[in-house]
Structure formats: C-alpha cells, structure tokens
N, C-alpha and C positions, 0 to 999 in steps of 0.2 A: 555751282552756287546753291546754297541751301534754300529750300522753299520758305516762303513767308506764311506764318499762320494766319488764319482768317479771324482768330480771336485770341485774346491775351489771357491765358490761364496757366498757372503753375501746377499742372497735374501731369502724372506719368501717362505714357501712351497705354492703349488697351493691352497690348501684349506684355509689356513690362509689369503692368499692374497685375495681370493674371499670374505671371511667374514670381511676383513679389521680389523683383530685383530693382536696383536703382536705375532710373531712366535719366539720360542727359537732357531730355525735354526739347531736343531739336526736332526738326521736321524734314525728313524722317530721322529717328534717333539712331545712334550708332549701333545699338544691339540688334535692332531690326534689320539694319543694313548688313551686318555680319551674318545674321541668320537667314537672310533672303526672304524675310517676312514683310507683309504689307503693314506699314506703320500707320495706325489710326489713333486719333485723340478723341476723347468724349466731347460731346457738344457743350456749349456754354450753359445750357439749361439744366438745372439740377432737378433730378427726379427723386421724389420722396421714396425712400426705400420701404419695401413691404416687409412686414414681420414674417419671419420664416414659418413655413407651414410644417406642421408635425403630424398631419393625419396619415393613417396607414395608406390611404389612396395615393397620397403624394410620395410616400416612401416607395411604393410599388412602381410608380411612374419614374422616379429617379433611378431605381435599379434597372428598369427596362431600358431607359436611356443609356445607362452605363453599359449594358450588354450590347446595345446597338453600336456604341462607340468602339467597344473592344472588337466586335465583329468587323467593323469597318477597318480598324487598324490591321487586323489579321488579313483581310482581303486585299488591302492596298500595300502589302509589304514589298511588292515588286516595284512600286513607284516611289518608295521612300528614298530620298537622296540626303544622306548625312554629310554635312559639311565640316564637322569637327570630329575628333576622336571620341568614340562612345564606349561606354562600359559594356561588359558582357551581358548584363541584365538588360541594358537599353537595346542591345542588338536583338534580343528576343522579342521586343515590342517596337518594331519600326515606326518611325514618326512620319505620317503622311504630310505633305505640304498642302494644307487646306486652311479653311477659315479658322479663327480662334475657337478653341474647344473649351469645354467646361473645366472647372477647377479639378474635378476628380480625374478626368481624362488627361488633362495637362500634367498632373502629378505622375500618373502612370506612364505617360509618354516620355517624360523627361527623367524617369527613373528615380524620382524623389519620394515615392511612397515607401513607408517603413512601418514597422510594427509599433506597438504601443509602449515600447520601452526604448531607452537610450542605447543604441547599438554600440558595443565595445569596439575599440579600434581594431582594424584588421579583420573584422567579421563581416562576411558577405552572404547574401542570399539566405539570410536567416529569418525565420518567422516564428514567433512565440505566441501569436494570437493576440487577442484584445480582451481586456477586462473592463466590462461596463460598470457604471457606478453602482448599479443594484447588485453587483456581485456575479452576474452571469458571465461566462467565459465563452468567447467566440474563437474557434480554432481554424475555421475555413479561411485560407489565405486571402482570397480576394475580398471577401466580406469584411474581414478584420481590418484591411487597409482602408476600405471605404468608410467604415465606422470611425476610424481615426481621423480621417480628413473631414467627414461630414458630421459635425457634432449634433445637428438636429436629428439625424437618423438614430443616434444613440438613445435619445429620449423616446423615440417613436417605436423602436423595436420591442416587441412583446406587448405593446399597448393594445387593448381590445379594440376591435373595429367599431367605428362610429357610423358606418354606412347605414343609410335610411332606406335601403332597398326593401322590397316587399317580402323577400325570403328571410325569415328569422331562423337562424341556425340554433339548434339546441346546445346547451353548454357541454364542454368536453367531459367525457367520463372520467371520474376519479379512479386512480389506480392504487390508492392507499390500502385497499383491501388485501393486497399482497403481504402487507406487514401485520395487520391485525384484523380482528373481527369488528366491523363498524358498530355492532351492538354494544360495544364497550362505551359508546357515547351515552348510553342510558344510565351508566354508573354515576354515582354522586362523586364528582371530581374532588370536592373538598374533603370527603370522607377518606380518600386515599392518602392524605397527608398525615405525617406524624405530628405530634404537638411540637411546639417550638423548642422545648428543652430536648426532646428526643432528636429533633432535626439537628440541633447544635452538636449533640453527642455523635451522631452519625457523620457529620462533617469532620469532626476531630478524628474519628476512626478512619475515615477516608484518607485524610492527610497522613496518618501514621502508617497505614498498611496497604493502601492502594495507589495513591498518587505517586509515591517514589518509583513504582514499577510500571505505571501507565502514565508516562509524562506527556500529556497532551494539553495541560492547563498551564497558565501563568498565574501562580497562586496569589501574588500581591494584587493583581487587578481582578481576579475572579472572586476573591473572598468578599469584597463589598457587595458584589452582585448576588452572591449566595445568601448573605445575611439579609439583604434587602428583600429577596424573594421569600425567605423564611418568615420575615416579619409581615410582609404585605403580598401574599401570593396572588391576590386578585389584580395587582397592578403590573405584573411582569408579562413579557411576551411569551408566546407558546414555546419558542425554542429554549428559553431560559427554564421553563417548566421541564423540558426534556432533560436539560443538564442537571437540574435539581433532583429529579427522580433517578437519573443514572447514578448520581452520588449516593443516594439512599440505597439503591439496589446493590451497588458495589460494596459499600460498607457492611451491609447485612450479609452479603456473601462471605466476606472475611469473618464475620462473627459466626456464621453457620459452620465454617470449617472447624471452629473450636468446640462446638456443641451440635453435631449433626443430627441428634435425635430430638432436639428442642422443637416442639410443634409450634410454639409461639413465633420463633424465628422463621420457620417455614411459612407461616401465614403472613408475616410481614414481608417476606421476599416476594410472595405471590402478589401482595397488594402493591408493592412498589413496581413490580413488573407491569401490572395493569396501568399504573400511573404513567410510566414511561411510554408504553404503547399508545395510550390515549393522547399523551402529549405529542408524540411523533405524528399521530393522525391529525391532531389539531394544527400542527405547524406546517402541514402540507409538505412533508419532508421530500417526497418524491419529486414534487414540482419546484419547490423553493428551499433547497438545503442551505443552511447557514453554517458559519464557523461553530456556533454554539451547539447546533443540532448534530453536527458531525463529531464534535467532541463527545457529546452524549452517546452517540452510537458507538464510537470507539470504545468507550468505557463499558457500556452495556454489553456489547458483543464479546469483549474479552472476559467479562465476569460470567456471562451466560454459559460459557463453556463448562463451568463448574456444575451447573444444574442440568445442562442439556448438551450432550455431545453429538446430537444428530445432525442431519444434513441442513436443517433450517438455518442454523447459525453460520455455516459455511456459505450458504446461498446469500444470506443477508449481508455477509461481509463483502461479497462481490458487488451487490447492489450499492452498498455504501461507498465502495471505491468508485463506482460510476458516478454517484452523486458528488463525490469529491472532485472528480475530473470535470464535472459540469460547471463547477465554479473555479476551475483552473488550479487546483491544489497540486497537480502534477507538474505545474510550471512554477519555477522559483519566483517568489514575490518581488525580488529585485527587478525582474523584467517589467513589472508593472509600477515600479517606483513606489512601492508600499513602504511604510515605516519599518524600521528594524524590528520592532516588537511584533507587528503583523507578520513579517516574513518568518520570524522564529516560530510563532504559533502555527502557521500554515505548514511549516516544515515538520513540526512535531506530529501533527495530525496525519500528514501524508505518510511519513515513514512508519508510524505506528500501524496504519492500515496495511501498508505494503508488507511489513515484517510479520505481522500476525496472520496475514493471508498465507504466507509460505508455511507458517507453523500449523495452521488449521488444515492445510493441504495434506499434511502427513496423516491426519486422521482418516482421510478418504483415499489413501493410496497414491498420492502425488507427492513425491519427495521434494522436487525443486520446481518453482514456478517457471513457466515457459516464456514469460514476457515481463518486461519492466514497465509496461504501460506507456512507453515513450516518454518517460519522465526525465526532466532535467533539474528537479528540485534538489537543492543541496541538503546535506545532512544538517541537522540542528547544530548550533554552536555548543561547545562544552563550557557552559556557564551556569552559575546559580541564577535563580529567578530574580534575586535582588540586584543582579548586575545589569539589568535592562528594565526600562520603564517606558511609559507612553511618551515621556519627554525626550527619550533617546533619539537623536537625529542621525548619528553615524553608525554604520554596521559594527557590531561587536566582534571582538576577537576571542577565539577559544582559549581557555585558560589551561595552563600546564599543572593541573591538580585534579583531585576527585571533586566533582561538582554534583549539583542536583540532577544534571542531565547525563552523567557518566553511565549509569546503569542502562538507560535506554539506548545510548549511543553504542554500547558494546553489542547489543542485539542488532542495531541498524548496520553497524560496520560488517558484521558477519553476513547478514542477509544481502547486503549490497554486493557481496562477492559470490553469491550463489551462481548466478548466470555466467560471469566471466570464468570461474574455475570449472564449471560444468562444460562449457564450450571448449576450453583449453584441454580438458581431459579427453574430450571426443577427438580433438585434432592432433593430440600428441600420443603416439603409441606407447611410449615408455612412461608417460605421465610427468616428464621433466618440467614442462612449462607450468602445469597445474601445481606441482610441488613448489616451484619458485613463487607462484602467487600465494600459496598457503603460507610459506615462510614469511613473505612480506606482510600478510595479514596478522600473523602471530606477533611479529615485531611491532606493527602499528598498534595493536591492542595493548601490548606491554608498555610501549613508550608513552602512549597517550592517556591510559587509564590505570592499568593493573599495578604498575609500580608505585602509584600514589595511594593505593587502597590500604586501609587499616582493617585487618582481619578480625578485630574485636568489635567492629561496628557492623551490625547485622546487614544493612543494605549493601555495604561494600563487600562483605564476605559473600553474600549472595551473588553479587556481580562477578567476583573472581571465579567462583565455582561454576557459575553459568557460562562464563567465557570458555572455561576448560571443556565443559560438556559440549558446547556448540562447535568448537574447533575440532574436538575429537570426533564428533559425528561427521563433520565435514571431511576429515581425513579418512575415516572408514569408508564413506561413500566414494571418495576419490580412488582409494586403493581397490575397492570393489570393481570399479570400471577398468582399472589397469589389469587386474587379474582376469577379468572377463575377456579383454582383448587378447591377452597372452594365451589364455586357454582356447579361444576361438582359432588362433593362429597355429597352435601346436597340438590341439586335441587333448592336452593335459594341463593340469594346474600345478604350479609349484607348491608342493605340500608345505615347505618351510614358510613361504610367503602367506599361505592360507592360515597357518598357525599363528603367525605374527599378527595377521589381521584379526583373528579371533581374540587375541590378547588385548588388542587396541579397543575392540568393541566392548569387551567386558569391563575394561577400565572406564570407558565412557559411561557404561550402565551404572557402575559403582558410584561415579560422581553424581549422577542424577539421584541415586538413592540417598547419598549424603545430604543433598539439599533438603530432602523430605524428613530425614531422621535427625538432623541437627537441631537441638532445642533452641539454639540462638536464632535460628531461621524460622521458628514456628509461626511468627506473625505473617510470613509470606507463603505458608503451606497451601493456602487456597489456590495460589497461582501455580506452585510447583506441581501439585497433584493433577493439574489440567494438562500436563506435558508428559504423558507416558511415552517411553522411548520405544515406539512401535517398530521402527525400522531396525534399531539395534537388536531388539528381542527377536525379530524375524530372522535376521542374519545369524545370530548366535544359535538359535534353534535349528536353522537350516544346516549350519556347519556341524552341529552335534548329530544330526541325522546322517550326514555323509561321512563324518569321522567320529565314530562312537567313542574312541579313545584318543588321548593326546595329552601333552604336558599341562595344558590349561583347562582341560575339560572339567575337572572337579571344581575349580574356581568358577567356571562358567555356570555350572549347575547350581552352585550356591547362590550366585547373583540372580540367576533367573528365578529360582524358587523364592528368594526374598522379595523380588518384585511382584511375583504372583501372590504371595501372602499378603502384601500390603493392599493390592488391588481387591483381592477377594475377601479379606477379613477385616480391614480397617474401615470403620464406618465413615471416617472423615474423607476417605478417598472417593471421588465421584465416579460415575459410570465411565469406564475407559473408552467407550466408543464402539462403533459397529464392527471393528476389525478384531475385537477381543475374542469372540468365539472361535475365529479361525486360529488365533494364537494358542488357545486352549487345546485345539486339535493337534496343532503342530508340536506342542510340548509333549502331549501324550504319545505321539508317534516317535519323537526323539527318545522318550523314556523306554518304549518297547524295543526300539532298535538297540539301545544300550543293554537292556536286560537280556536280549537274545545273544548279543555278542559276548557278554560276560558268562552266560550259561554255557556257551560253546567253547570258551577258552580257559576258564578257571572256575574255582569254587567260590570266588569272591562274591559277596552279597551287597546289594544296594542298601543305602540307608532306608529306614522304615518309611519315612515321609516320601522319599522318591519312589520307592517300590509301589506305592499306592496310586501313582499317577498312571492311569491307563483308561482306555475306553473299551477295550476288548479283554476278556479274561484269559485267553490262551497265550502261552509263550510261543515264540516263533522259532522254527528250525534255523540252524546256522546258515543254510544256503540262501535264506532270504535276507541276510544282512545287507544293508545298503552299502554300496561302494561307488566309485566314480562311474561304473557302468550302469548303475541304477538311477542315481540322481546326479545331475550335472551341476557342479559348483560354478561352472562358467556363468550360469544364470543366477546372478546374485543381486540384480538391481530391483527385481520384483516390480516391473512397471504396471502389472495388472493384478491387483489383489484378488479379484474374483476368479481369475484363471488359476492363481496359486491355490485358492481354497478348493476349486474343482479338482485340481491335480492331486491334492491330498486325499480327497474323498475317493477318487477313482483308484488311486494306488492302494487305498485300504480295501476296496472291493476286490481288486485283483490279487491281493495277498502280498504286494510289493511294499511292505511296511518296514 
C-alpha cells in the first residue's frame, strides 16, 4: 500500500526534478522504485531562490566541487550497481548509489552531457568543444561540457577577479610586441588614412583585383561597414580599422605591381602597413582576435608576400592560425548552431589560412604541411555572395556553375588532398593508391568548377591555369616519391620514368609562366609573382645535373632561363625569397655540367646566354661529369634545403661539379 504524504503539493520528487523527467507524484514515485533510489519530496515551505553567483571565487568553488565528485565516482566504481542496460560511455563513469548529486554530476553520471551542438544521429563519443558568446572557443572536453550545463560559468570565465585580498597582482604583460614596435602608437593615426575619395578608389581596386582571389569577405555585408568606416573613422571598432587598412594595403600592392618604380605608391604602401600594424595592436589581436581582425590578417599576410618574402610573414601566418583556432574556426560553425552566413565566412577564413600556409611553406623548404590542425571545418560552398545573406536561415547548397567562390575553392580542394595523397604515396610502393586519389581530384575539379569556366573572363582563365599548375605540381611530387622508393629498392632509377617526370615538371613550370605573361591576367600579376615554382625549378635543375642530355633538356633549359630572366630582370617581380641564391648556384652547376659534357662529346656550342651562366671560369674534364654514381636521383624530395645548399658547395670545393 502506498504511503500517504504529510502535505498536499503537486510537485515532482527531488530525484525526478534533478533528472528533469516526469514524476508520477506518488510516495515513493515509480521511477525512484525502479532505480532503487530514496524518494524525497520538497517541504511545503517555499524558499526564495538566490540569484546565481558569477564571481570567480564561486566558479573556482564549483569546479573544485566537480573535481571531487568525479574523483568520488572513479573511486566508488567497484560499488556501483547498475540495474538497467547502460551505454558504453555510461560504463566508463559508474554511478554510485549515494545521496542526490548536483546537476553537473548527475548529467555526467547519467551520460547526458553533450557538446554545444546538436549531435547528428548515429554519432557517439564526439566532442567539438564549446563556443562562448564572446567568441572564445573551449576545446577541453570536461570544461566544455561543464560550460554547456552551467550557464552562469559562461559569463564568469575570463572575467577579471574581484577579490579584495591584500595582494594586488600586476596586470598581465602584453605580447603584442611580437607583431609590431609599440612606438608606432606615437604616430598620428588619422594621418595614416587616405582621403575619402582615395579610400573609395582603393576599395574599388580591391574588389576588382584582390577580393576575387582572396575570398574571405562577404561583399554585400562588408561594403556598408567599409563605407561607414571611410566616412566616420572615429566611430568604428579597432578590428574594423584593421580590415580597412588591410584593404588599403592590398589594393596598393596590386597598383605597385603595375608601376614598381613609383615612389609615391611605395610610400603609401608603407603608410598603410603602419596603419594595419597599429590597428592590430590597438585591437589586442593576440588576446582577443575577431572575425574582422582575422579577415584583415589573411588579406595582409597574403599581400605582404609581394613586398617581403622573409620568415616573418611565415611566422605570422602560424600565429594567425593559432588565433583562428582560439575562436574555433577549425571547427565547423554548424557545430555551434551559427547562422549559414556566419558558417560560410568562418569557412572562408579558415581555408584561406590553411591553404596559404602550405603555399608559404614551400618558400622555406617545406613542401607539404605535416598536420591539418585537427580541423573538421567544411569547405566553403560554391556560391555567389548574393546567394546568401544575414536573413538566410537554411544551409545553402553549392551551385553547379562558376561562382564568386570557385577560384578559392580550386585552391582549397587541392590543398585538402595534400596530406591524404602524401600518406597514400608513403604507404603504396607503386603509387597506385595515390594515383587513384589524384585521378579523383582531377575529376572533382573538372566536374565542379573547370567545365563551367569561360576562358575569356580573366578570373576564370586564371582559375583554370592555376588548377593545372597545382595538379601538375602534385603529380610531380607524387612521382618523385615513387621513383625514390623504386631507386632505393633496386639501387637504380628508371631512366625513362625520370625523363617522363622531367617533361611533366617542365610543363608545370611553363603553365606558371603563362599566368604571369598572359596580358589578360595582368591584373592578378601581383599574386602570380608571389608563387615562384621553387620545388619544380629545383627538381628540373637537379635532373639536368644528373642527366646533362636528354629529349626534353633543351625545353627544360629554355623554361628555366625564362623563369630566371623574369625574376632577375623584371622590376615588377618581387624578391623570390631566401632560397633563390641556392637555385642560382644550382643552375650554374647544371650549366657547367652540360658544358663539360658537350665539350667531351662533340663540337656543339651552347647558346650565348646559357654559356654565360657560370660561377667558376674553368671548364671541367670529362671524367668529372655527373652520373648516377656521383649524384643520386633517388634523393628528389629535398626535405632539407640547407643540406642541399651545403652539398652543392661541398661538391664544388671537391671538384665534383
């Protein structure tokens, strides 16, 4: 016979209330009977609820309590008696039979804690972290679950301490000096701005020559903010100043490529660089990156390569990627239930940072990135900017045509396959698996983008040629690894395969030259010239040293010399980077090898331009001609540029040239 309540109140029992399940309000209730729990009801006296505390002290207390609860759970695992079938995750956290626990502990115990997104059906044990309202991203599994359940902790995390203890700690040291010299704060910030007419012209130049190839903005929503900042610069936030000066810097870079000797443009570029650096400093980028400041850094660093090919840009790119991770850009926005427009913008920024990181790695001797940063961010959708707005509520679908995003997506698609193809090449001795992945990539690029391109439209023509260059470089690198493995296994390299590889590398080099010399693509020359084909040049010259003659050698020399002529003699071509002096030495060595070979085998003479390529005046005797016993073509990946440069110097000293 059921017990009789001592008071008449239509409320759930304590346990059902904690679990947030329906209670039958019997004494004891049915759910407590089935769970073997003590069923208790709250007393008749209503207690006025206290407002939630949000002090840091309370946060620490709550977390300590949580740690004690979890420790108790772990220690009492031997006494837990589950009376119903439990999930695998629940079995990892046994539930002790004890007094009612707190909401956090109860959620963990019952296996109901989840991430800050709606978990797709069939997905288990996944954790994508938690995105706090101020944009901060929390990836630590336990803390992200706590923050999801305890809303008051979300507002308290990161809040300065209000403790009144006698010890007053000094403020944390600012680390912005890594980016700029803080003395820039002494500059007149307003003097760095162009006048409003110039600013409008720079925005139009940016839209025509930069924005199509650096697709990190949503133009319809960005345009009003840009013009508002141009009209009222004193009223905008620091991160919008960052974006504005990044636009000025990028547009001026494009103009500089047209007139590289113009001192006025050079002065403007330096002024806008000071503006963006000061804006980055004022926005506390290292501590509080935002979408706008990350867009600014993406644009700035891509264009900075035209004026500075040193290590600083490469280092800042890594720092910017870390800043992007700190606000969760490496996690897809759908996980956080963000709007479709927010998701698309975040995807664009993340993939631009990731793709250009792999490109800039080549400048410093790293062909393929070793990590994907644990990212699950989807590729941006193949859509025009007009196809999505702030009012869009449903995810957009990629369109089967050339769109505003197609050029960017070609680069993203290729870079997305770097790691899978590299790993498959390592695991497949004959390269069959990697070749299949490469075929699938080619088919995907053709079906999604290239077949819709109009070669008379500059940006689309640029996209088609760029796709061919990137895929060709991919194929050259893949076949290099295959030849390397075959040579290591048999101590010889298939000469026919090596010749085929040379032809492929020269074809890719020619495509890169076409992008720079095509008048229709002149507007994007500032970008093309920042992508010297260092790896292709290195392999071609290495091959010419090992094989002084061959069916494709004349073509190879013509292509190499055209590339060197552009870099050395065209004033619009920027500094090719720190590896260029090594390539100059390598070309000189290849030329001397060829001269010695021709001198010993026939009376044929080199072209006058090529015969002048040398660093030592003396010709070499025929016995010093390089062959497979002198230089090993198995080593074609060049993992260490410094070692390569040293080997060239040492061989020159020993006479093995």
